[in-house]
C-alpha positions in Angstrom: 57.6 43.7 -89.3 54.4 46.0 -88.9 51.4 46.0 -90.3 49.0 49.2 -90.9 45.4 48.8 -92.2 44.9 51.6 -94.3 41.3 50.4 -95.3 38.6 53.1 -94.0 37.7 50.1 -91.4 36.2 53.0 -89.1 33.4 53.8 -91.8 32.6 50.4 -92.8 32.3 49.6 -89.2 29.6 53.0 -88.5 28.2 51.5 -91.8 27.5 48.1 -89.9 26.8 49.5 -87.2 24.0 51.9 -88.9 22.5 48.7 -90.9 22.4 47.0 -87.3 20.7 49.6 -85.8 18.2 49.9 -88.6 17.9 46.2 -88.3 16.5 46.0 -84.5 14.8 49.5 -85.6 13.2 47.5 -87.8 12.4 44.6 -85.8 11.5 46.4 -82.8 8.8 48.1 -85.2 7.7 44.9 -86.3 7.4 43.8 -82.6 5.4 47.1 -81.5 2.9 46.8 -84.5 2.4 43.2 -83.2 2.0 43.8 -79.6 -0.7 46.7 -80.8 -2.3 44.6 -83.1 -2.9 41.7 -80.7 -3.7 43.8 -77.7 -6.6 45.3 -80.3 -7.5 42.0 -81.2 -7.9 40.6 -77.4 -10.0 43.9 -76.6 -12.1 43.2 -79.8 -12.8 40.0 -78.8 -13.1 41.0 -75.0 -15.7 43.9 -76.2 -17.8 41.5 -78.4 -18.0 38.4 -75.7 -19.6 41.2 -73.3 -21.5 42.4 -76.1 -22.9 38.5 -75.7 -23.3 38.5 -72.3 -25.0 42.0 -72.5 -27.7 40.7 -74.9 -27.9 37.6 -73.2 -28.8 40.0 -70.4 -31.1 41.8 -72.0 -33.2 39.1 -73.2 -33.1 37.7 -69.8 -34.5 40.9 -68.1 -36.9 40.9 -70.9 -38.0 37.3 -70.0 -38.4 38.7 -66.9 -40.4 41.2 -67.0 -43.2 38.9 -69.0 -42.9 36.8 -65.8 -43.4 39.7 -63.4 -46.7 40.8 -65.6 -47.7 37.6 -65.6 -47.0 37.4 -61.5 -49.3 41.2 -61.1 -51.9 39.9 -63.3 -52.1 36.6 -61.0 -51.9 39.2 -58.0 -54.8 40.9 -59.6 -57.2 38.3 -59.6 -56.6 36.4 -56.1 -57.1 39.7 -54.6 -60.4 40.2 -56.7 -60.8 36.6 -55.9 -60.7 37.1 -52.3 -62.9 39.8 -52.1 -65.1 38.1 -54.1 -64.7 35.3 -51.2 -65.0 37.9 -48.5 -68.0 39.1 -50.1 -69.5 35.6 -50.1 -68.7 34.9 -46.9 -70.2 37.9 -45.4 -73.4 37.4 -46.9 -73.3 33.6 -45.8 -72.7 34.7 -42.4 -75.6 37.0 -42.3 -78.0 34.8 -43.8 -79.3 33.0 -41.4 -80.2 36.3 -39.3 -83.3 36.6 -40.0 -84.5 33.4 -39.8 -83.0 33.5 -36.5 -84.4 36.4 -35.4 -88.3 35.2 -36.4 -87.5 31.7 -34.3 -85.9 33.6 -31.6 -88.8 36.5 -31.3 -91.2 33.4 -31.6 -89.9 32.0 -28.7 -89.3 34.5 -26.4 -92.9 36.4 -27.0 -94.8 35.5 -24.1 -98.5 34.7 -24.6 -101.3 37.6 -24.0 -98.7 40.9 -24.8 -101.7 43.1 -24.7 -100.0 44.7 -21.3 -96.8 47.3 -20.4 -95.6 44.7 -18.2 -95.4 41.7 -20.8 -94.0 44.1 -23.4 -91.1 45.3 -21.1 -90.7 41.1 -20.0 -90.4 40.8 -23.5 -87.3 43.0 -23.6 -86.0 41.8 -21.0 -86.0 38.7 -22.5 -84.4 39.6 -26.0 -81.8 41.6 -24.1 -80.4 38.7 -22.0 -80.9 35.6 -23.9 -79.7 36.3 -27.6 -75.8 37.4 -27.7 -76.2 37.9 -31.1 -78.5 40.7 -31.0 -78.2 44.4 -29.2 -80.0 46.6 -27.2 -84.0 45.9 -28.0 -85.6 49.6 -28.0 -89.1 49.5 -27.9 -90.5 52.2 -30.6 -94.0 53.0 -29.6 -97.1 51.1 -27.9 -100.6 51.3 -29.6 -103.7 49.8 -28.5 -106.7 49.5 -30.8 -110.2 47.9 -30.6 -111.4 45.5 -33.9 -114.6 44.4 -34.4 -117.7 45.2 -32.4 -120.0 43.5 -30.3 -118.9 40.1 -29.3 -116.5 39.7 -32.0 -114.5 43.1 -30.4 -111.1 42.3 -29.6 -108.5 44.8 -28.0 -105.3 44.9 -30.0 -101.8 45.9 -28.9 -99.3 46.8 -31.9 -95.8 47.9 -30.9 -92.2 48.0 -32.7 -89.4 46.7 -31.5 -85.8 47.9 -33.0 -82.8 45.3 -32.9 -79.2 45.4 -34.0 -77.3 42.5 -35.2 -73.9 41.8 -33.7 -71.2 40.4 -35.8 -68.8 39.4 -33.4 -67.7 35.9 -32.8 -69.3 35.2 -29.7 -72.4 36.7 -31.1 -72.7 34.4 -34.4 -71.7 30.9 -32.6 
């Protein structure tokens, strides 16, 4: 005997497939939503971490700016101190010049400088012997009598211009 199934099996199969499709669709929607939420959570966490790093960098930059200002102030102080030191060194190097000049002149002036020959001898001695003095120049020579009678004396007055040499060779 042949059995015939007259029940509406196609409609039931269609309904089962539709339900299965709806379950799969719901499952995929939940899965898609969970993936979107997971990506959102990961992105939010990454953004938070990056903001923390940015904040750390900002605070460290602010600290470095303070240090840079301190360094610039120290460099300015060092430059000012170096300028003061060099000014003091220049003053110290030229401090003995007047004493040396007077000592040198006292040693070089010949006895009885009353004639032009003795004055030129003094100029030659100053020109060749003193390495720390420049070229001496004779300004003028004046001759005058001082006193009267037996106390009369002849006075010779002259002026000499000298330059100071500031080279290492001349100052040693």
